[in-house]
N, C-alpha and C positions, 0 to 999 in steps of 0.2 A: 357607109360614110354619110354623114348628115349634110344637109344643104349648106349650112354655114361653112363647113370645111371645104366643100366643093367651090364655093365662092372665094374663099381665102386662097385656095390653090390657083384659081383663075386669075385673081389679082396678082399673086406672086409671080406669075409667068412674065409679067411686064415690068417687074422691078429690076433695077440695076444689080449687078453681081452680088455685092456684099449684103444688100438689103434682101435679095432673093434668098441667100443662104440663111440669114437670120430668120426670115419668115418660114423657110422650109423646116428649120429646126423646131420652131414653135408648133408648126403643124404636126410634125412627127411626135413631139412630146405630148401634145393634146390627144392625138390619135392613140398613141401607145398607152396613155393613162386610161382612155376609154376601154381599150382592150383589157388592161389589167382589171378594171372594175368589172367587166363582163366575166372574166375568168373567176374573180373572187365571188361573184354572184352565183356562178355555175358550180364552183367548188369552195364553199365557205370555210372548210377546214384546211385548205391548202397551205403548205409552208411557203415562206418567201422564196426559197430555192426552187420549189416545184412551180411556183407562180412564174418565175423567170424562165424556166424551161418551157412552160406552156406558151408564154409570150413569144419566145424565140421560134417555137414550132409554128405558131400562127403567122408570125412575120415571114417565115420561110414559105408557107403555103401562099400567102398573099403575093410574095415575090414571084413564085411559079405561075400563079394565075395571071399576073401582070405580063410576064414574058409570053405566056400563051396568047393573051389578047393582042399583043403587038405583032405576033407572028401569024395571026389568023387572017 
């Protein structure tokens, strides 16, 4: 995660409910697009379906890592 995303997350923590949700969706969209770009770079010939599968796999790994961090 880059520094600007970290700062955006930190700012979003203090927003009221609806604004926080909107900001969270923007952060997710930007982050998932960066992940898609990375997958495309790593696998230039990947189909759109395979790209989605890889993205879901990486999101699941990130979720597991986040759960592990919160329980450590």
